[in-house]
C-alpha positions in Angstrom: 223.2 105.0 28.3 225.9 106.2 30.8 229.4 106.8 29.6 232.4 104.9 31.1 236.1 105.6 31.2 238.3 103.4 28.9 242.0 103.0 28.6 243.0 102.3 25.0 246.4 101.0 24.0 247.4 101.1 20.4 250.6 99.6 18.8 251.6 101.8 15.8 254.7 100.4 14.1 256.3 99.4 17.3 255.4 102.5 19.3 252.8 102.1 22.0 250.2 104.9 22.5 247.9 104.9 25.5 244.9 107.2 25.8 241.9 107.5 28.0 238.4 108.2 26.7 234.9 108.7 28.0 232.6 106.6 25.8 229.4 104.6 25.9 231.2 101.3 25.0 234.6 99.9 24.1 234.1 100.2 20.4 233.4 103.9 20.6 236.5 104.4 22.8 238.6 102.5 20.2 237.2 104.8 17.4 238.1 107.9 19.4 241.6 106.6 20.0 242.1 105.7 16.3 241.0 109.2 15.3 243.4 110.8 17.8 246.3 108.6 16.6 245.5 109.4 12.9 245.8 113.1 13.7 249.1 112.6 15.5 250.8 110.4 12.8 249.4 112.3 9.8 247.5 109.5 8.1 243.8 109.1 7.4 241.4 107.5 9.9 240.7 104.7 7.5 244.4 103.9 7.0 245.1 103.8 10.7 242.0 101.8 11.4 242.9 99.2 8.8 246.4 98.9 10.2 245.3 98.6 13.8 242.4 96.3 13.1 244.4 93.9 10.9 243.4 90.3 11.2 247.0 89.1 11.2 248.0 90.9 14.5 246.2 92.2 17.5 247.4 95.8 17.7 245.0 97.2 20.3 243.6 96.7 23.7 240.6 98.4 25.3 240.1 98.2 29.1 237.3 99.8 31.2 238.8 101.7 34.1 
């Protein structure tokens, strides 16, 4: 499977983080972005993922470029 370029926008406590990733699909691009954000804010990947993927609010957007 060929990789595509994705723009991932994450909302972390009111701050918007935009990153670009080469990935095979949008789910993989989202995982890459969450891992990068977790490193930046100093929390675990699981904590950041649970916050971003909360059912109460949509805190992410993935768009193929």
